[in-house]
C-alpha positions as CSV (number, residue, x, y, z in Angstrom):
1,M,0.0,0.0,0.2
2,F,2.8,2.4,1.0
3,N,4.4,1.7,-2.5
4,I,1.2,2.5,-4.2
5,L,0.7,5.9,-2.1
6,R,4.4,6.9,-2.9
7,A,4.0,6.3,-6.8
8,A,0.4,8.2,-6.5
9,L,1.7,11.1,-4.8
10,F,5.5,11.6,-5.9
11,T,6.7,9.5,-8.8
12,N,3.4,8.8,-10.9
13,E,4.9,5.3,-12.0
14,Q,2.2,2.9,-13.1
15,I,1.7,-0.1,-10.8
16,T,1.2,-3.6,-11.4
17,L,-0.6,-6.0,-9.2
18,S,-1.3,-9.3,-9.5
19,D,-4.3,-9.3,-7.0
20,W,-5.3,-5.7,-6.4
21,Q,-8.6,-6.5,-4.7
22,P,-7.3,-6.7,-1.1
23,V,-5.2,-3.9,-1.7
24,F,-8.0,-1.8,-2.9
25,E,-10.2,-2.8,0.1
26,E,-7.5,-1.9,2.6
27,M,-6.9,1.3,0.9
28,K,-10.8,2.1,1.1
29,Q,-10.6,1.3,4.8
30,Q,-7.7,4.0,5.2
31,T,-9.7,6.6,3.0
32,V,-6.9,6.7,0.7
33,A,-8.1,4.5,-2.4
34,A,-8.9,7.3,-4.8
35,L,-5.1,8.7,-4.5
36,P,-3.7,6.3,-7.2
37,Y,-6.3,6.9,-9.8
38,N,-3.7,8.1,-12.3
39,I,-1.5,4.9,-11.9
40,L,-4.1,2.3,-11.8
41,P,-3.8,-0.6,-14.5
42,A,-6.7,-0.3,-16.9
43,E,-8.0,-3.8,-15.7
44,A,-8.8,-2.3,-12.3
45,T,-12.2,-0.9,-13.4
46,K,-13.9,-1.3,-10.1
47,W,-11.2,0.7,-8.3
48,R,-11.2,3.3,-11.3
49,S,-15.1,3.7,-10.9
50,Y,-14.6,4.2,-7.0
51,C,-12.1,7.1,-7.5
52,M,-14.4,8.7,-9.8
53,K,-17.1,8.6,-7.5
54,K,-14.8,9.9,-4.9
55,Q,-13.5,12.7,-7.0
56,G,-17.3,13.7,-7.8
57,Q,-17.9,13.7,-4.0
58,A,-14.8,16.1,-3.3
59,I,-15.7,18.4,-6.1
60,R,-19.1,18.6,-4.3
61,V,-17.6,19.3,-0.9
62,L,-15.1,22.0,-2.4
63,H,-18.2,23.7,-3.9
64,A,-20.1,23.6,-0.7
65,Q,-16.8,25.0,0.8
66,D,-16.7,27.9,-1.7
67,E,-20.6,28.8,-0.9
68,L,-19.8,28.5,3.0
69,I,-16.8,31.0,2.9
70,S,-18.8,33.3,0.4
71,L,-21.8,33.3,2.9
72,L,-19.7,34.0,5.9
73,E,-17.3,36.5,4.4
74,S,-20.3,38.4,3.0
75,N,-21.5,38.8,6.7
76,G,-18.3,40.0,8.0
77,I,-17.3,36.5,9.6
78,S,-13.9,35.3,8.8
79,C,-12.8,31.5,9.0
80,V,-10.0,29.2,8.5
81,I,-10.4,25.8,6.7
82,L,-9.0,22.9,8.6
83,K,-8.0,19.5,7.6
84,G,-9.5,17.7,4.6
85,A,-10.0,20.4,2.0
86,A,-7.1,22.3,3.3
87,A,-4.9,19.5,3.1
88,A,-6.0,18.5,-0.4
89,M,-4.3,21.6,-1.7
90,Y,-1.2,19.8,-1.2
91,Y,-1.9,16.6,-3.2
92,P,-1.1,16.5,-6.9
93,Y,-4.8,16.1,-7.6
94,P,-6.7,17.7,-4.7
95,T,-10.0,16.0,-5.7
96,L,-8.8,12.6,-5.4
97,R,-8.4,13.2,-1.5
98,T,-11.3,11.7,0.3
99,M,-13.5,14.5,1.7
100,G,-17.0,14.1,3.3
101,D,-17.3,17.4,5.2
102,V,-15.8,21.0,5.6
103,D,-14.2,21.6,8.8
104,F,-13.6,25.5,9.7
105,L,-12.6,27.7,12.6
106,V,-14.4,31.0,13.5
107,K,-13.6,33.3,16.4
108,R,-15.0,32.5,19.6
109,C,-16.7,35.7,19.5
110,E,-18.3,35.1,16.2
111,L,-19.7,31.4,17.2
112,D,-23.2,32.4,18.0
113,R,-23.6,34.8,15.2
114,T,-22.3,32.0,12.9
115,A,-24.5,29.7,14.1
116,K,-27.6,32.0,13.8
117,L,-26.5,32.8,10.0
118,L,-26.0,29.2,9.1
119,E,-29.5,28.4,10.5
120,E,-31.1,31.4,8.7
121,N,-29.3,29.8,5.5
122,R,-30.9,26.4,5.8
123,Y,-28.1,24.6,7.6
124,L,-29.2,22.2,10.3
125,L,-27.6,22.3,13.7
126,A,-26.5,18.7,14.8
127,H,-25.2,20.0,18.2
128,D,-26.8,22.8,20.0
129,K,-26.7,23.3,23.8
130,E,-25.1,19.7,24.2
131,R,-21.7,20.9,22.5
132,E,-18.6,18.7,22.4
133,S,-16.9,21.7,23.8
134,P,-18.0,25.4,24.7
135,D,-16.3,26.3,21.3
136,A,-17.8,23.5,19.1
137,L,-20.8,23.8,16.9
138,S,-21.8,21.1,14.0
139,T,-24.0,21.9,11.4
140,K,-25.4,19.4,9.0
141,P,-27.0,20.4,5.8
142,S,-28.5,17.7,3.6
143,K,-24.8,17.3,1.7
144,P,-22.1,17.6,3.0
145,Q,-21.7,18.0,6.6
146,Y,-20.2,21.3,8.1
147,I,-18.1,21.4,11.4
148,V,-17.9,25.1,13.0
149,A,-15.4,24.8,15.7
């Protein structure tokens, strides 16, 4: 698995596997199965199809992230994108990184205003009074889920 990831991220060398199914399953478990899309053998059709699905999901998450940032900025709330989407920008092909949500940080003094703004714009709160921490708030639109911390 590490050789495949190294090739996908750094060398772009084509891979050959006699039995790629167990590797594919392990890479799915580790949420890195889409990364080697560009180096997969043509016969790995199931794996290639999975990669395309994950790429579509990442594109939707990045689009939702752009909408969210625009909403916050247009209301004078600055945020910092964390984890998945931010980390993806360091990958050779950012949309091949598995992403399911957008994690972002707002100033503590903006937390209640951010929550109100998100609710007014059809985001559903997953946590309200029972927050994981005093600074954590999770919003859950239909797709994808946003975490406001």
